[in-house]
C-alpha angles and dihedrals in degrees: 000000000000120000113183122211091239138013124184116204129193111184122220094261093052092047091052092049092048093050092047092052093045089051089054089054091051092049093050097036090230101134104140124069100322139126097331094049089051091051091048090052094049093047094046091049090052093047094050095042097244133132094226140032125178121194120220137181094260144350087260093058091044089060093044093047092055092045090052092047089054091059097227096185095186095317120148120252122197110224135165120264092214096072142093117282091246090072088059100039091051087064096042096047089051091058099262133125124234127225110187124227129204123240142251110244092211098055106011085234133111123271136212089245093057092043090053090054092055100039116120135172087259094058113117103168151352130239116204121191120208092219115207091353095299118135107200116240086228091066094108091048091050091049091050091048089053094047093049091055096043094250127137120234120217124189123218099206098172088127099035111078108152094003122132145171120212088349095305124115127211113294093042092084099049139024092279144338132224124215130195126214096191116149094263096053129105087261122015142197092183090253128006147098142212135212115207123191144145091219108102095196093050091050091050091050093050090049090053095046094049091058105044092274093295118144090202120049098224101030118094096223116122121198095168136030099255138151139210113294093141125145117224123230096247093059091045090054092053091044093053092052091050092046091058089058098042097105090049092047090048093052091050092050091046091053091053091047093050090052091049090051094049095047096044093049090048100044111017109042090165090074127074120206116213102225133189122247092222142002114347135167090209102233083178131017100216123199127181119223124213114254091251094068122077110221097211092052092048093050092049091051092048091050089053085059093050100262119121118192126220121249117277127252083251132336093184118033121220095259090057096048115112091229092056092070088065092058100037099252099139128121143116118290106162099179092053090046089054100045093041090054098044108042133091131193115220121216111272128170134129097264095050108122102165106073091132092055093048092052095042091053091044090052092053095048094045089053090052096047105039 
């Protein structure tokens, strides 16, 4: 049996709709940021409960566009060290400075306690990452802490499509949120991103910046110094199709996650699942290993039995990345070092039908390695 770490499925109906819409683009010649992109924005804003949604070429450019719209001007931004480099470069490329923050072992998120440790007079804002699709139950406390200190809060929701806490989706807790539609995400458009916000001025600024600072798409009249963060129509078409199925996809992933949780708690007590406090689409199903088990050895043994694990979140934190030495982002973050070293991410996608096999093989290997 072979169980891949990820499998992306487009059913027949979706493929037919995608091809029909792409054909319309080809017939009209409108292939860059047109009718389908506008529809994708409107539908995503409605789904997430926000007034505005602005499509971009990637989740990375969505972060960078917001950071540029916030006019960082060398200000410090507190951001987690256990994240993907795009979270950090979005700040740096927008003219900000990064001050890394350690993690919460229960949620893989940041905490008020760790933020307080890293706060300086130069701090202008905070970036929180909803790692693996988990919105920390401390999110309201973090938002209040930011507000009290006159800081903005921005949410990196690249993992959090369809996730919520107390009925609110990412973007409702901070000034805005950025989503990614890369091919590995809960829903994908191949490439693409989206900024959601209830701040009209911020949405307008992001729209300007994504199109070279031009208020009108096809008029060469620049009122801001922007660049090209535009989404093409083909990606928007795929994204819209995926968005229509997001609730269905989320339910399928939740069912798989619930089965993992039940079986692991019953049969492998040595492992500790990292579970959300509220609604999650389980971009990742994260499990902590005991210190006695080497992750690389376990993954190799599982692969011999046909089970490939998903990539970690993240195996190497920012302060341990080779590139970080070039930009001065070193330091000691013991919690992040520990959780980044000891967690695994089990395969999870809608068409996965072999959870029992995955857990049974995992149980055998854990017994051999502990």
